[in-house]
C-alpha positions in Angstrom: 17.1 -46.7 -23.8 14.3 -48.2 -21.8 16.3 -48.2 -18.6 16.1 -44.4 -18.1 14.3 -43.5 -14.8 11.1 -41.6 -15.1 10.8 -38.0 -14.2 10.3 -37.8 -10.4 8.0 -34.8 -10.4 8.1 -31.4 -8.9 10.6 -31.1 -6.0 9.2 -30.7 -2.5 10.8 -27.3 -2.0 9.0 -25.9 -5.0 5.6 -27.1 -3.8 6.2 -25.7 -0.3 7.4 -22.4 -1.7 4.3 -22.1 -3.9 1.9 -22.9 -1.0 3.7 -20.4 1.3 3.5 -17.7 -1.4 -0.2 -18.4 -1.9 -0.9 -18.2 1.9 1.0 -14.9 2.2 -0.8 -13.4 -0.8 -4.2 -14.4 0.6 -3.3 -13.0 4.0 -2.2 -9.6 2.5 -5.4 -9.4 0.5 -7.5 -10.2 3.6 -5.7 -7.5 5.6 -6.2 -4.9 2.8 -9.9 -5.7 2.5 -10.8 -6.0 6.2 -8.0 -4.2 8.0 -9.7 -0.8 7.9 -7.8 2.5 7.8 -7.6 5.0 5.0 -6.6 3.5 1.7 -6.7 4.7 -1.8 -5.4 7.7 -3.8 -7.0 10.2 -1.4 -4.5 9.1 1.2 -1.7 11.0 -0.5 -3.6 14.3 -0.9 -3.0 17.2 1.5 -5.5 17.5 4.3 -6.5 21.1 3.8 -9.7 23.1 3.9 -12.8 22.0 2.1 -12.2 24.4 -0.8 -8.8 22.7 -1.5 -6.9 25.9 -0.8 -4.1 24.7 1.5 -1.6 27.3 2.6 2.2 26.6 2.2 4.0 24.9 5.0 5.7 28.1 6.3 2.4 30.0 6.6 0.9 30.2 10.1 -2.5 31.4 11.3 -1.0 34.5 12.8 -3.4 37.5 12.6 -2.7 40.0 9.8 -0.9 43.2 10.7 -1.7 46.6 9.4 -0.3 47.1 6.0 0.0 43.3 5.2 -1.7 42.2 2.0 -3.5 38.9 2.0 
């Protein structure tokens, strides 16, 4: 039983894949931190008036006619 070869270690492809995954992860974090632009939950909110009252998509800013209720 003493003739068994020792474990050769981690394969090269596993090491290379791990290094590449780490580099890509650091690159993504760097772009998110220093890339600028609007990020965060406010990005998905409608861009309406300051009071938050955004009209439906079909409503235009046409002037009100007589008899129209607003």
